[in-house]
C-alpha positions in Angstrom: -0.2 0.2 0.0 1.7 3.1 -1.0 1.7 6.5 1.4 -1.4 8.1 -0.4 -3.6 4.8 -0.1 -2.5 4.9 3.7 -3.1 8.5 4.2 -6.7 8.0 2.6 -7.5 5.2 4.7 -6.5 6.4 8.1 -8.6 9.9 7.1 -11.7 7.9 6.3 -11.4 5.6 9.6 -11.3 8.7 11.6 -13.8 10.6 9.3 -16.0 7.7 10.3 -15.4 7.9 13.8 -16.1 11.6 13.8 -19.3 10.7 12.2 -20.2 7.9 14.3 -19.6 10.5 17.2 -21.8 13.0 15.6 -24.5 10.7 15.2 -24.6 9.6 19.0 -25.2 13.1 19.9 -27.8 13.8 17.4 -29.3 10.9 18.4 -29.4 11.9 22.2 -30.9 15.4 21.3 -33.8 13.7 19.3 -34.4 11.6 22.2 -34.8 14.3 24.3 -37.0 16.5 22.2 -38.7 13.5 21.3 -39.4 13.5 25.4 -40.3 17.2 25.5 -43.1 16.7 22.8 -44.2 13.8 24.4 -44.9 15.5 27.7 -46.2 18.2 26.0 -48.6 16.6 24.2 -49.9 15.1 27.1 -51.3 17.9 28.4 -54.9 18.7 28.4 -56.3 22.1 27.2 -55.8 23.4 30.8 -52.4 23.2 30.6 -52.2 20.4 33.3 -51.2 16.9 32.9 -53.8 13.9 32.8 -54.6 12.3 35.8 -53.2 9.2 35.6 -49.9 9.7 34.1 -46.6 11.8 35.9 -45.3 12.4 32.1 -42.5 14.5 34.3 -40.7 11.4 35.0 -40.3 10.2 31.3 -38.0 12.9 30.6 -35.8 12.0 33.7 -32.2 10.5 32.8 -30.1 8.7 35.3 -26.4 7.7 35.7 -24.7 4.8 37.2 -21.1 4.4 38.0 -20.7 0.4 37.3 -22.4 -2.9 37.5 -22.7 -6.2 39.4 -23.4 -8.9 37.3 -26.7 -7.3 35.8 -27.7 -5.0 38.0 -26.5 -1.0 37.6 -24.7 0.4 40.3 -23.2 3.4 42.1 -26.2 6.1 41.0 -24.9 9.4 40.3 -25.8 13.0 40.3 -24.8 13.7 36.7 -23.0 12.3 33.8 -19.0 12.6 35.1 -17.6 9.1 35.7 -20.5 7.2 34.6 -20.5 4.2 32.5 -24.4 4.0 32.2 -27.4 6.1 31.4 -30.4 5.4 31.6 -33.4 7.3 29.8 -37.0 7.2 28.3 -37.8 5.7 32.3 -41.4 4.7 32.1 -42.7 3.5 35.6 -40.3 0.5 36.8 -38.7 0.0 32.7 -36.4 2.5 30.8 -33.7 2.5 28.2 -29.9 2.0 28.9 -26.9 2.8 27.0 -23.1 2.4 28.1 -21.5 6.0 28.3 -17.9 4.8 29.8 -14.3 4.8 28.9 -12.7 1.6 27.0 -13.0 -1.3 29.2 -12.1 -5.0 28.5 -15.5 -6.6 26.3 -15.4 -9.6 29.0 -16.9 -6.8 31.5 -19.8 -6.5 29.3 -21.2 -10.3 29.6 -24.6 -10.6 30.2 -25.7 -6.5 29.7 -24.3 -5.9 26.1 -23.3 -7.6 22.5 -20.3 -6.0 21.1 -21.1 -6.0 17.3 -17.5 -5.7 16.2 -15.9 -9.3 15.2 -13.6 -10.6 17.9 -10.2 -9.7 16.3 -11.0 -6.2 16.1 -12.0 -5.4 19.5 -9.5 -3.5 21.6 -6.9 -3.4 19.3 -6.0 0.2 18.9 -9.6 1.4 20.0 -10.4 4.8 21.4 -13.9 4.6 22.0 -17.0 2.8 23.0 -20.5 3.6 21.5 -24.0 2.0 21.6 -25.4 1.3 18.7 -28.6 -0.3 20.1 -29.9 0.8 23.5 -30.9 -2.1 26.1 -33.7 -2.4 28.4 -33.4 -2.4 32.2 -36.3 -3.2 34.8 -36.5 -1.5 38.4 -36.7 -4.4 40.5 -36.4 -3.6 44.6 -35.1 -0.1 43.7 -32.3 -1.3 41.5 -32.3 -1.1 37.9 -31.9 -5.1 36.0 -30.9 -5.7 32.6 -33.8 -7.2 31.2 -32.5 -7.1 27.2 -29.1 -6.2 26.6 -27.9 -3.7 24.6 -25.5 -3.4 21.4 -22.1 -1.7 21.5 -19.6 -1.3 19.3 -15.7 -0.7 19.8 -14.2 2.0 17.6 
């Protein structure tokens, strides 16, 4: 491979990583907007929420510092140092995604499927993105993974 091809391939990979990072940001912004729209649509003509629902909870986001088996652990007040984020909370059910730094792929057993091929994992990777959120269920005050998410090492 000549130098021009190497430079082009390096730029392509970096460009793809940047596009995936921007896609993740846009998806988060869309989820927040969708949640706000749902809240506004649930108000009746007097500007109050319907009797049976507390729609404010659905826009809530929670962060966690780790996990124990399939249970998220260490709820945090913000995203600093978080490994997981739950969102679209609806009663005792929510979506979750990984938002931490690079970590050994075995750490994700039971909570996320890795979409990269086994030979691609961790070699010169700098980031992990969630390609498909998972589902958590709140049981006895703890959020437990019910459906694994999907992640990709970049």
